[in-house]
C-alpha positions, 0 to 999 in steps of 0.5 A: 284629403287628409293631413299627410296628403295635403302636406305631400300635395303643398310640398310638391306645389313648392317644388323646382319649376322645370322648363326649357328656355331658347336663347337666340343667337342674334340679339335684336334688342338695345345696346347697353353702354359700357358706362351704364352702372352709376352712383349718385351722391348729394352735392353736399358730399364735396363739402369735404374735399377729402371725399372725392379725392385722388388720394381717397384710394379705398373709395377709388378701390371700391368704385373700380371694383363696381365698374371700370366705366361707371358714371358718378352723379352729383346732385340730390336735395342738398344741391339746391342749397350750395353756392359756388366759391371759386376763391378764398375771398368769395363772399357768400351771396344773399339767399332767398327765403324758403319754407321749412317743410318736414321731410324736405332738406333745411335750408342749410347753405354751403359752399362748392370750392374750387379745390373740391372740384379739382380734386373730383376731376382727380378722383374721376381720372383714377377710377376712370369714371365720368360725371354728371354734375349737378347745379342747383336751381332752387336758390341759385342765378343764372350768373353764378351758374354760368361761373360754376359750369365754366370751371368745372367744365375746364377742370373736369374736361372730358370727365364730364358728360353733361350738367344737370340743373335742378333736382326733383323739380316736380316737388319745388312747390313744396318748399322752393316755388309758389305751388299755385303757379309752379308746373312744368311750363314755369320749370321749363322757362327758368331752366331755359334762362339757367342753361343758356347762361351756362351755355354762353359760358361753355359753348359746347355744354350738354344737359340732362333734364328735368330729373324730376322725383317721380312725376314722369309726366312732366317728360311728356309736357316738356317733349311736347313744348320742346318744338316751340323752343327756339335755338334749344340747349343741347339735351342729350338725356331725359332724366328722372328718379326712382324710389320703390317706397318709403320712408322705412316706417312704412310696412309696405316696404318689405322684401316681398313686395320689393321683389314681386312681379307687379313692382316691376310691371309698374317700372315697365310703365314708367319706362314706357312713358319716359322712353316716348318722351326721349324719342320725341326729343332725340334723347335717351333716358337715365334713372339718375337717383333711386334705390329701394326705400327713400329717406335713407332705406329700410334696414332688413330690406335696403341692406340685405341680399333682397336688394341685390336681386332688386337692383340687378333685376331693375337695372337690366329692365331699364336697359332692355328699354334702351335707358343709357344708365341707372344711378343708385343713390348713397354717400355718408350718413350725414350728407343723406340725413341732411338731404332729408330734413336731418335724420334718417327714419331707419335710425329710429326704426332701429332704436325703437326696436332695442338695437345696441349702439354697436348693432347700429354702427354695424349697419351702413348708413344711409341703409341703402347706400351702394358704398358703405363708410365705416370710419376710413374704410369702404365697403360695397353693400349687397345692392351693389352686387346687384348692380355689378352682377347686371353690369357684366352685360355692359357693352352688350347687344340685348335680346328682345324675347319672352324669357321672363314670361316663360319663367313666371308662367311656371309660377316662379318669381323669376326673370331672365336677360340675353345678350351677345357680348362684345366679343360675340359670346352669348349670355343669359343671366337669370335671376331667381327672386323667389323666396322657395322655389328652385328653377330646373332650367334647360338653356337651348343656345341653338348652336351647332358648333362645339362651345364651352360654357362658363358660369357666374352666381349671385348668392348669399346664405338667406335673401335677408342675409347682410352679404352678397357674393358674386362667385365665377364657376367656369365649366368648360363643358361642351354643350350637347346638341347645343343645350345645357342644364342648370338649376338656379337656386331660390333667391339667387342669381346666375349668368350662363355664357356660351363661348 
């Protein structure tokens, strides 16, 4: 084969894939809750009572832009070093000794005050969001946990969904507990003591647990032990975290690896384990802390458009597995840096690459945060746009099917999710994560009646652009025999709705 012929063959191989997707007229999958979209912050963020406050109108605006019915989760590594300060004259308690380990938070104790909780309540009411409130286990006592929970429940009222006691408890053996004895059983015994103290103070208390970092096998173990628990506390949700990889210095954390199908195949295996455990306990699963790259994210991966494609796909894959929601982690650079040992590896990467202070300042800190803080200004980052794009299906009933496998069989790295919206309209959301190939689709909605088509796109100039956009493109076009043709460009998303 000559050079010209080989080049032509390569160009043809990279051409648009053409296929037909049949969209069922009825939904037979899980219901995606209207409050599926969520964010996660360190509890230490409460050290600044003006942050989550009804007066912080800039942050409130961004929360409402992301979702009108979201869920704020407070937790993170720093939750293990907070202490409850209900009054100005409350003295700081004595704290146990902990081991200092590289990459784990240093034992920097700080108070959570009644004023910060009151401001949090006002912030939640202003945004329309609810809260998963994290109470520390690592250096706490049942008595202090109960006192804090009682005030939080009284102050937040119906803005409180449930309490979370402990954060990434499967990693306590690194710095907070004896590695020779710490396991799922010793955790459960300790958790029960705290949860029962909380329930005594708040009789209608609900809980999420165990909030593991990555060992979802703990969910299986806890579900197996649960029938033997006498008068168990009211657990509504099993919780775990998820980060694709990390830290930022790891070369495996890249755009191609983030978006490739095998990454989501691993996510599916985690979901299978988690949902099986939840079913045994009559609960649902929520991913309460996660993002693209642990320890603050990676510049050029976590803060670019590729992260939007990832977050949209990740969120909808978990929704199709009957998860109750996802909470992408973020916050201010200081609180996240404190949670991972005092610095962000991504900052070191940028400095080593010769980035100027001005270039570094224009980046979000942490790099993976869904809502970035620039002085007194806040901005949605690309990863948040992906979450918002997926959130368009909140309140819908999803369709089980083989849409994604049909796309990937064509050789394109893409996924698709169909759903029936609360108003009865059928919608399909296609994510073309392929860096090169477009998708030429014929969507067969199998409707014999006249209908109009509305479109919404998730897009950016390039897959590594420091921006993302969601554009509504209403096209009141009549379907032809129930079919509609559309091209989904490479590195983009599109939602097509038939009414």
